[in-house]
Each structure stands twice: as structure tokens, then as C-alpha cells.
Backbone bond lengths (Angstrom), bond angles and torsions (degrees), N, CA, C in turn:
res aa  C-N    CA-C-N  psi(-1)  N-CA   C-N-CA  omega(-1)  CA-C   N-CA-C  phi
1 M - - - 1.439 - - 1.533 107.86 -
2 A 1.324 117.46 123.98 1.459 122.53 -179.06 1.524 110.08 -74.59
3 S 1.312 115.69 141.40 1.456 120.54 179.49 1.523 110.36 -88.61
4 L 1.302 115.87 140.40 1.455 121.70 174.76 1.527 111.45 -87.46
5 I 1.331 117.10 -12.85 1.462 121.41 -173.60 1.525 110.73 -85.21
6 K 1.344 116.18 128.80 1.459 122.11 176.88 1.533 111.06 -89.73
7 G 1.334 118.02 -32.75 1.455 121.23 179.34 1.512 111.71 161.86
8 V 1.330 116.93 168.03 1.453 122.58 172.48 1.522 105.55 -85.24
9 T 1.316 116.16 113.96 1.460 119.33 -171.38 1.514 114.04 -122.64
10 Y 1.319 117.34 -2.57 1.454 119.35 -174.53 1.515 108.94 -154.06
11 A 1.307 117.12 139.76 1.467 121.83 175.53 1.522 108.33 -130.90
12 I 1.322 116.47 141.99 1.462 121.86 177.59 1.520 108.63 -125.83
13 L 1.319 115.52 135.20 1.455 122.12 175.80 1.525 108.20 -104.84
14 P 1.333 118.24 105.77 1.472 119.76 176.83 1.524 109.77 -67.78
15 T 1.323 116.44 145.17 1.455 121.14 179.26 1.517 109.96 -142.91
16 D 1.317 115.66 151.30 1.455 120.83 175.23 1.526 111.23 -93.01
17 D 1.331 117.79 -4.29 1.466 121.69 -179.19 1.529 109.18 -140.20
18 M 1.332 115.90 85.93 1.464 121.09 -176.37 1.525 112.42 -59.09
19 A 1.316 117.87 -43.99 1.466 120.14 -177.20 1.530 110.70 -60.53
20 R 1.316 116.42 -45.55 1.469 120.62 179.76 1.523 110.78 -64.08
21 A 1.338 116.83 -44.87 1.463 120.85 -178.71 1.532 111.16 -64.88
22 R 1.336 116.66 -46.16 1.467 119.93 179.81 1.529 110.41 -61.84
23 Q 1.324 117.44 -42.65 1.463 121.20 179.09 1.525 110.94 -61.72
24 F 1.328 117.99 -39.94 1.461 121.05 177.81 1.527 110.69 -59.01
25 F 1.332 116.72 -51.07 1.467 119.88 -175.98 1.518 113.11 -71.75
26 T 1.343 117.99 -31.30 1.467 119.30 179.34 1.526 111.62 -86.64
27 D 1.321 117.59 -53.14 1.461 120.90 -175.78 1.523 113.35 -76.23
28 K 1.303 117.42 -41.94 1.470 120.69 -176.77 1.526 112.32 -83.15
29 L 1.354 116.64 -43.82 1.464 119.08 -176.65 1.523 113.28 -97.64
30 G 1.324 117.24 -9.54 1.459 120.81 174.48 1.520 115.86 79.03
31 L 1.325 117.94 19.17 1.462 120.55 179.45 1.522 110.73 -85.28
32 G 1.322 115.43 150.76 1.456 120.90 171.23 1.509 108.77 -97.56
33 T 1.322 116.22 159.00 1.453 120.16 178.39 1.521 110.08 -108.66
34 E 1.298 114.66 156.57 1.457 122.17 170.59 1.521 105.41 -137.31
35 D 1.293 117.70 157.52 1.466 120.91 -177.06 1.520 110.78 51.41
36 D 1.338 116.42 44.04 1.459 121.29 -178.76 1.521 109.02 -80.69
37 E 1.325 116.27 121.64 1.458 121.85 179.82 1.525 110.79 -117.02
38 G 1.323 116.39 42.48 1.456 121.57 174.81 1.509 113.77 60.49
39 D 1.328 115.88 -121.57 1.461 121.08 -176.15 1.515 113.63 -81.55
40 L 1.334 118.16 4.24 1.459 120.87 -178.56 1.520 113.17 -101.36
41 F 1.342 116.55 -41.81 1.472 119.60 -166.93 1.519 109.61 -165.92
42 S 1.314 117.40 138.79 1.466 122.91 170.32 1.516 108.24 -140.31
43 Q 1.315 116.83 127.16 1.466 122.11 -178.71 1.521 110.19 -106.68
44 F 1.319 115.10 141.85 1.462 122.84 177.95 1.524 108.61 -122.10
45 T 1.303 117.26 149.69 1.458 121.46 173.57 1.517 107.58 -127.15
46 T 1.314 116.32 127.87 1.457 119.88 178.45 1.521 109.72 -81.56
47 R 1.298 116.55 167.67 1.465 121.44 178.81 1.520 111.26 -62.52
48 A 1.333 117.09 -26.33 1.458 120.43 178.66 1.536 111.29 -80.87
49 G 1.336 117.46 -5.40 1.449 120.97 176.86 1.513 115.58 93.85
50 T 1.321 117.96 1.37 1.458 120.73 178.77 1.523 109.39 -71.36
51 L 1.315 116.87 133.38 1.462 121.64 177.99 1.519 109.92 -96.68
52 W 1.308 116.30 136.63 1.447 121.31 173.73 1.509 108.84 -156.42
53 A 1.319 117.28 164.76 1.458 120.62 -172.91 1.515 111.61 -154.16
54 I 1.331 114.16 167.19 1.455 121.74 166.80 1.522 106.32 -113.17
55 I 1.324 116.11 149.05 1.459 121.20 -177.52 1.518 108.90 -146.06
56 G 1.340 115.45 145.90 1.460 118.98 171.98 1.519 108.40 -57.11
57 R 1.315 116.92 127.74 1.467 121.73 -170.64 1.522 112.13 -61.34
58 P 1.361 116.32 119.90 1.465 119.80 173.38 1.526 110.38 -68.16
59 S 1.311 117.72 158.66 1.468 121.86 -176.28 1.523 112.72 -59.61
60 Y 1.343 118.55 -28.81 1.463 120.68 -177.65 1.529 113.45 -85.68
61 A 1.333 118.00 -9.12 1.466 121.03 -175.02 1.527 110.90 -89.04
62 P 1.330 117.39 138.36 1.466 119.50 176.66 1.529 110.22 -67.05
63 A 1.322 116.10 155.86 1.464 121.80 -174.76 1.525 112.72 -56.77
64 Q 1.321 119.02 -38.24 1.452 120.04 -178.70 1.513 111.58 -125.46
65 G 1.299 116.17 37.26 1.456 121.07 -179.93 1.522 112.04 -87.24
66 V 1.291 114.74 176.69 1.459 122.82 175.14 1.516 106.88 -128.27
67 E 1.317 116.82 132.97 1.449 120.68 176.89 1.523 108.64 -94.50
68 L 1.324 116.62 124.87 1.456 121.27 177.06 1.512 109.63 -105.06
69 Y 1.315 115.25 137.10 1.463 121.70 179.13 1.514 108.75 -111.93
70 L 1.322 116.04 120.88 1.453 122.77 178.38 1.522 107.76 -98.43
71 E 1.316 116.97 116.54 1.455 119.67 178.84 1.522 109.08 -73.75
72 V 1.319 116.54 130.02 1.460 122.38 -178.66 1.526 109.32 -120.65
73 T 1.322 115.24 162.94 1.458 119.63 -179.76 1.521 111.66 -73.48
74 D 1.333 117.84 -32.85 1.459 122.37 -178.06 1.526 108.62 -152.26
75 V 1.323 117.71 114.49 1.464 122.33 -176.12 1.520 111.87 -61.72
76 D 1.318 117.32 -46.66 1.464 119.64 -176.64 1.528 111.65 -67.00
77 E 1.319 116.69 -36.89 1.463 120.15 176.75 1.524 110.46 -66.65
78 A 1.327 116.88 -43.47 1.464 120.04 178.16 1.525 110.20 -61.37
79 F 1.339 116.94 -44.24 1.466 120.84 179.92 1.530 111.04 -58.58
80 S 1.326 116.61 -51.33 1.466 119.09 -177.03 1.527 111.98 -68.38
81 T 1.327 117.50 -38.97 1.464 121.36 178.95 1.522 110.76 -64.08
82 W 1.318 116.72 -49.34 1.456 120.15 -176.98 1.520 111.77 -69.85
83 K 1.326 117.07 -36.07 1.468 120.01 177.26 1.531 109.75 -63.18
84 A 1.333 116.78 -39.67 1.471 120.65 177.39 1.531 111.34 -65.20
85 R 1.331 116.71 -23.57 1.466 121.85 177.55 1.523 111.61 -92.89
86 D 1.328 116.89 16.07 1.468 123.88 178.27 1.520 114.38 65.85
87 V 1.325 117.98 29.38 1.459 120.89 171.10 1.528 106.88 -74.60
88 E 1.331 116.61 131.26 1.460 120.60 179.45 1.523 109.64 -75.98
89 T 1.329 116.85 118.45 1.457 120.85 178.91 1.524 109.83 -94.64
90 V 1.319 115.97 147.38 1.460 122.68 179.58 1.527 109.89 -102.09
91 T 1.330 116.79 -36.59 1.463 121.50 177.76 1.524 109.07 -133.45
92 E 1.300 115.40 160.90 1.459 122.17 168.97 1.539 106.87 -78.32
93 P 1.325 118.95 161.36 1.463 119.95 173.22 1.529 110.39 -60.15
94 W 1.330 115.98 140.97 1.455 121.09 179.05 1.522 109.92 -147.79
95 D 1.320 115.58 157.95 1.460 121.64 -179.35 1.517 109.89 -93.46
96 A 1.335 115.33 132.95 1.456 123.45 177.18 1.530 107.43 -124.35
97 P 1.317 118.45 169.68 1.466 119.56 -179.83 1.533 113.09 -57.38
98 F 1.316 118.26 -30.77 1.464 121.76 -177.61 1.521 113.61 -86.13
99 G 1.336 117.71 -16.18 1.460 120.98 -177.32 1.519 111.05 153.48
100 R 1.304 115.64 -151.18 1.471 121.82 -178.92 1.524 108.22 -110.92
101 T 1.336 117.54 145.01 1.456 120.93 -173.38 1.529 111.68 -154.16
102 F 1.306 116.38 164.29 1.461 123.57 166.34 1.516 107.93 -155.82
103 A 1.334 115.50 159.21 1.456 121.52 179.83 1.523 109.43 -108.47
104 F 1.342 114.93 147.08 1.459 121.84 178.75 1.514 108.53 -147.88
105 K 1.325 116.93 168.54 1.467 120.97 180.00 1.512 110.70 -108.70
106 D 1.336 115.22 144.05 1.464 119.63 174.17 1.526 109.35 -85.95
107 A 1.311 116.49 -175.02 1.468 121.30 -175.69 1.522 113.24 -63.15
108 D 1.343 117.66 -23.54 1.457 121.19 179.61 1.524 112.60 -97.76
109 G 1.339 116.78 5.83 1.456 120.68 178.52 1.509 115.23 88.00
110 R 1.339 117.76 4.07 1.467 120.37 176.25 1.520 109.56 -72.31
111 V 1.322 116.29 141.27 1.455 120.80 177.63 1.531 108.82 -85.57
112 L 1.314 115.99 124.92 1.463 124.03 175.72 1.524 107.53 -119.78
113 H 1.326 116.40 166.83 1.451 120.98 -179.05 1.527 110.00 -129.13
114 A 1.312 115.79 140.18 1.456 122.09 169.73 1.521 106.20 -104.59
115 W 1.327 117.03 141.78 1.451 118.71 -178.89 1.528 111.06 -152.06
116 A 1.316 115.37 158.90 1.463 122.72 172.78 1.528 106.99 -139.30
117 R 1.300 115.77 143.85 1.475 121.41 -177.89 1.531 110.92 -63.67
118 A 1.325 114.28 149.45 1.462 119.68 173.47 1.513 108.59 -65.77
119 S 1.327 115.89 139.50 1.469 117.75 -178.65 1.503 112.20 -95.47
């Protein structure tokens, strides 16, 4: 069976206090932000090129969880394939500024995300 997953390419740390979290990573750790959307979202890029961000915690995210984004070849194909395999989905596929995505749960109930870059 061929895998639709290209790799884990993005991590998000949900937070209930964006200002405090952003200040920690910028002032304490010395990182710069890109795609900073104030109290909603701040993205960081490491020197190695890994993308990660902090985000105002969505209602479905645990208080101290980490959101992992699995890059896939085709979001809609992954959604329909995994749904047919009884994967519990949290959202339908939707378009975001970075590309197309949807959320699903793993075997332990953790919310993960599948995504593909905007073309």
C-alpha cells in the first residue's frame, strides 16, 4: 500500500497566551517571527529550515499539546482514503493561506493534521 505521507514538516504549539508565548520565543530565545498575526498566530523558521509556530489554542486542542502536520501528496485524496479506512476526522478539508488541510485523530485520540502546500 503506497503512503500518501511525505513527512512531518510542521509543528504548532497551541497556547492560551499568545503575547507571553511570542515574547518567550523572541525575547528569551532570540527567534524572529514571520507571518505574525498578532494574537492569532506567529510562525518561526529555524536556521535548519524547519517551520513551526504558536497559535491561539483551538477548542479541540489540549492545553499543552503539540499539533503535528503531516505533508501529503493530495489533501482530498488523503481525506477520502483515510475516512474510508475509518480514520476519525475532526474537520473537512479546507483552504488556508499556506495550503489545504484537514484535522484527524490518531489511535490515541490526538489531533493531527494533513496538509499540502498552496500551488
